[in-house]
C-alpha positions in Angstrom: 116.8 110.6 103.0 113.8 108.3 102.3 110.4 109.9 102.7 107.1 108.3 103.7 104.8 108.5 100.7 101.8 110.8 100.7 99.0 109.1 102.6 96.2 107.7 100.4 97.7 109.3 97.3 98.5 107.9 93.9 102.1 107.3 92.8 101.7 109.8 90.0 104.9 111.9 89.7 103.0 115.1 90.2 102.3 114.1 93.8 106.0 113.7 94.6 107.6 116.8 92.9 108.3 118.2 96.4 110.8 115.4 97.2 111.9 114.6 93.7 112.3 118.1 92.2 116.1 117.9 92.0 116.0 114.5 90.2 113.3 115.8 87.8 115.4 118.9 87.0 118.5 116.9 86.4 116.7 114.5 84.1 115.2 117.3 82.1 118.5 119.1 81.8 120.2 116.0 80.6 117.4 115.0 78.1 117.2 118.4 76.6 120.9 118.9 75.8 121.4 119.7 72.1 123.8 116.7 71.6 124.6 113.5 73.4 123.1 110.1 74.4 120.3 111.6 76.4 119.0 113.5 73.4 119.1 110.2 71.4 117.2 108.6 74.3 114.5 111.2 74.1 113.9 110.4 70.5 114.1 106.6 71.2 111.6 106.9 74.0 109.0 108.8 71.9 109.4 106.4 69.0 109.0 103.4 71.3 105.8 104.9 72.7 104.4 105.6 69.3 105.0 102.0 68.3 103.6 100.6 71.6 107.0 98.9 72.3 108.3 100.5 75.5 108.7 97.1 77.0 110.7 95.7 74.0 113.0 98.7 73.8 113.5 99.8 77.4 113.1 96.6 79.6 115.6 93.8 79.7 114.4 90.8 77.6 112.8 87.9 79.5 111.5 84.7 77.9 107.9 83.5 78.3 104.6 85.3 78.5 104.7 88.5 80.3 102.1 90.3 82.5 101.7 94.0 81.7 100.3 96.9 83.6 100.1 100.5 82.7 101.9 103.2 84.7 98.5 104.5 85.7 97.5 101.1 87.2 100.7 100.9 89.1 100.2 104.4 90.4 96.7 103.5 91.7 98.0 100.4 93.5 98.3 102.5 96.7 94.6 101.7 97.3 95.6 98.1 98.3 98.3 99.1 100.8 98.0 98.7 104.6 101.2 100.6 105.6 102.5 104.0 104.3 105.1 103.3 101.7 108.6 104.9 101.4 110.0 106.9 98.5 113.8 107.3 98.4 115.0 110.1 96.1 118.5 108.7 96.1 117.2 105.4 94.9 115.2 107.1 92.1 118.3 109.1 91.1 120.4 105.9 91.1 117.9 104.2 88.6 118.3 107.1 86.2 122.0 108.1 86.9 123.7 105.3 88.8 125.8 102.3 87.5 122.9 101.1 85.4 121.5 104.6 84.8 118.7 104.8 82.2 119.5 108.4 81.3 123.3 108.4 82.1 125.4 105.8 83.8 127.8 107.0 86.5 130.7 105.8 84.3 129.5 107.3 81.1 127.0 106.3 78.3 123.7 104.9 79.5 122.1 101.5 80.3 119.9 100.2 77.5 117.3 98.6 79.8 115.5 98.8 83.1 117.3 95.8 84.6 114.6 94.8 87.2 110.9 94.5 86.6 108.5 96.1 89.0 107.0 93.4 91.2 103.3 93.5 92.3 101.5 91.2 94.7 98.0 89.9 95.0 96.4 88.4 98.1 94.6 85.4 96.8 91.7 83.8 98.6 91.7 80.2 97.4 88.4 79.4 99.1 86.4 82.1 97.5 88.6 82.4 94.3 89.0 86.2 94.8 92.1 88.3 95.0 93.0 91.7 96.4 95.6 93.9 94.6 97.8 94.8 93.1 100.1 96.2 95.7 103.7 97.1 94.6 106.0 94.8 96.5 109.1 96.1 94.9 109.4 99.0 92.5 107.8 102.2 93.7 111.0 104.1 93.0 111.2 102.5 89.6 107.7 103.5 88.9 108.6 107.1 89.6 111.9 106.9 87.8 110.1 105.8 84.6 107.7 108.7 84.9 110.6 111.1 85.3 112.3 109.8 82.2 109.1 110.0 80.1 108.3 113.5 81.4 111.8 114.6 80.6 111.2 113.4 77.1 108.2 115.7 76.8 105.3 113.4 77.5 102.3 114.8 79.5 101.1 113.0 82.5 97.9 111.7 80.9 100.0 110.0 78.2 102.5 108.6 80.7 99.7 106.9 82.6 98.7 104.9 79.6 102.2 103.4 79.0 102.3 99.7 79.6 105.3 98.1 81.4 106.1 94.5 82.1 105.7 93.5 85.7 106.5 90.4 87.8 103.5 89.1 89.7 103.5 87.2 93.0 100.6 85.7 94.9 100.4 85.5 98.6 97.9 84.1 101.1 97.5 87.0 103.4 98.7 90.5 104.5 101.4 88.9 106.6 103.0 87.3 103.6 102.6 90.5 101.6 104.5 92.6 104.2 107.2 90.0 104.6 107.7 89.9 100.8 108.0 93.7 100.7 110.8 93.6 103.2 112.5 90.7 101.5 112.2 92.1 98.0 113.6 95.5 98.9 116.3 94.6 101.4 119.0 94.6 98.8 118.1 98.0 97.4 117.6 100.1 100.5 117.7 100.0 104.3 114.4 99.7 106.2 114.3 101.8 109.3 113.3 100.1 112.6 110.0 102.1 112.5 109.1 100.9 109.0 109.9 97.3 109.8 107.9 97.6 113.0 104.9 99.0 111.3 105.0 96.4 108.5 105.2 93.6 111.1 102.5 95.2 113.1 100.3 95.3 110.0 100.6 91.5 109.8 98.6 91.4 113.0 95.6 92.8 111.2 95.8 96.6 111.8 95.7 99.1 108.9 98.6 101.4 109.5 97.9 104.0 106.8 96.8 106.8 109.1 95.0 107.5 112.4 91.6 106.9 111.0 92.6 103.6 109.5 94.2 102.6 112.7 91.1 103.5 114.7 88.8 101.6 112.3 90.9 98.4 112.3 92.5 98.3 115.8 90.0 95.7 116.9 91.7 93.3 114.4 95.0 93.5 116.4 96.2 90.0 117.0 99.3 90.6 119.1 101.2 93.1 121.2 103.4 93.9 118.2 100.4 95.1 116.3 99.5 97.5 119.1 103.0 98.8 119.4 103.3 99.3 115.7 99.9 101.1 115.7 100.9 103.5 118.5 104.1 104.4 116.6 102.2 104.8 113.3 99.7 107.0 115.1 102.3 109.4 116.4 104.1 109.4 113.1 100.8 110.4 111.3 100.3 113.2 113.9 103.7 114.5 113.0 103.2 114.3 109.3 99.7 115.7 109.1 100.2 118.6 111.6 103.6 119.6 110.2 105.4 118.7 113.5 108.7 118.2 111.8 111.1 119.1 114.6 112.1 115.4 114.5 111.9 112.7 111.9 108.7 110.6 111.4 110.8 107.5 112.4 111.7 109.1 115.7 108.0 109.8 116.5 107.3 106.2 115.6 110.1 105.0 117.9 108.6 107.1 120.6 105.2 105.4 120.3 106.8 102.0 120.4 108.8 103.0 123.5 105.8 104.5 125.2 103.9 101.2 124.9 106.9 99.3 126.3 107.2 101.6 129.3 103.5 101.4 130.1 103.4 97.6 129.6 106.3 97.2 132.0 104.7 99.4 134.8 101.1 98.4 134.5 99.0 95.3 135.2 95.5 96.8 135.0 92.8 94.6 136.6 95.5 92.1 137.2 96.0 91.5 133.5 99.0 92.2 131.3 98.9 95.5 129.5 98.3 93.8 126.2 95.5 91.6 127.5 93.9 94.7 129.1 94.0 96.6 125.8 92.9 93.6 123.8 89.6 93.4 125.7 88.4 96.7 124.4 90.9 98.2 121.9 88.4 100.5 120.3 88.0 102.4 123.6 91.2 101.7 125.5 93.8 101.8 122.8 92.2 104.8 121.0 92.1 106.7 124.4 95.8 105.9 124.9 96.7 107.0 121.3 94.7 110.2 121.6 96.2 111.0 125.0 99.7 110.6 123.5 98.7 112.7 120.5 97.6 115.5 122.9 100.8 115.3 124.9 103.1 115.2 121.9 103.5 119.0 121.1 104.6 119.8 124.7 106.8 116.7 124.7 108.6 117.9 121.6 109.3 121.3 123.2 110.7 119.5 126.3 112.8 117.2 124.2 114.3 120.1 122.3 115.3 121.9 125.5 116.5 118.7 127.3 120.3 118.5 127.9 120.1 114.9 128.8 122.0 112.3 126.8 120.1 109.6 124.9 117.9 109.1 121.8 115.2 111.6 120.9 112.5 108.9 121.3 113.5 108.4 124.9 113.3 112.1 125.6 109.8 112.3 124.0 108.6 109.3 126.1 110.0 110.8 129.3 108.1 114.0 128.6 104.8 112.3 127.6 104.6 109.4 130.1 103.2 111.2 133.1 100.5 113.1 131.2 99.5 110.0 129.2 99.4 107.7 132.2 97.3 110.2 134.2 94.9 110.6 131.3 94.4 106.8 131.0 94.4 106.0 134.7 97.7 104.1 134.5 101.0 104.2 136.3 103.8 106.2 134.8 
């Protein structure tokens, strides 16, 4: 199961031991066997680091001048993200133990190189000549897999952070292009949930989807209804993560926020306006009030959804439970 990455947190492996513990233990067991290819890999890794040649030894060869970044720089790239990212333990394990496994291939022996470079993106402002980034557009799981491999070889975190790797660099015009590139670059390696795609597409409308505070601070930048729907879903998802409300998955809470917006938009034309136009007039007050009303209603809605015998998705059960309370709190029709 894929996990939303820790909010506002570096991609240093120490921050993800709670979801990657089994992969770390498997790597350490394999690398510390008295005989075999993994033991040879351990020696090879340490020698490549000593000779400052990790790229030459462990990344597939590519012609031309290469851009390099340290593991530490990649770990700190979270600072330039606008949507919580996803870590997939199965994908990390596949990099180390799959068909091209760096520690052990599924068919025996091991792959000599990391086959795909980590890709990073920069948002470039041609008018001012400035750029924002890097943000990893493809390769968070690879960044963590490399750290696991180096840690299993006996390297401390401080030394791992200094290891340079070759990266591929792309340049985009704006956040919209960056989010579309992230989806495009990762489609072949993992499935995006509806909630994740919705939040990424919502972020193209100008809203920072990292957490509730970021949403509240940037909701005035929302450019379309999709941004508001994505923000409401991301708000409820953040509530579930930060308060430990783990009865359902973060994606189900996000789906509930999206569905809640749709239900209210269908039933309401406040002041003769569409629901979106009404919210757009004063999002810092109206949207935030809506989001906080949904947040307050969520725990009771979870209890009602758990006890409900009705058929249908969890998100629908949550919305059915929240809708009357949220509508009343915001002066809307349920």
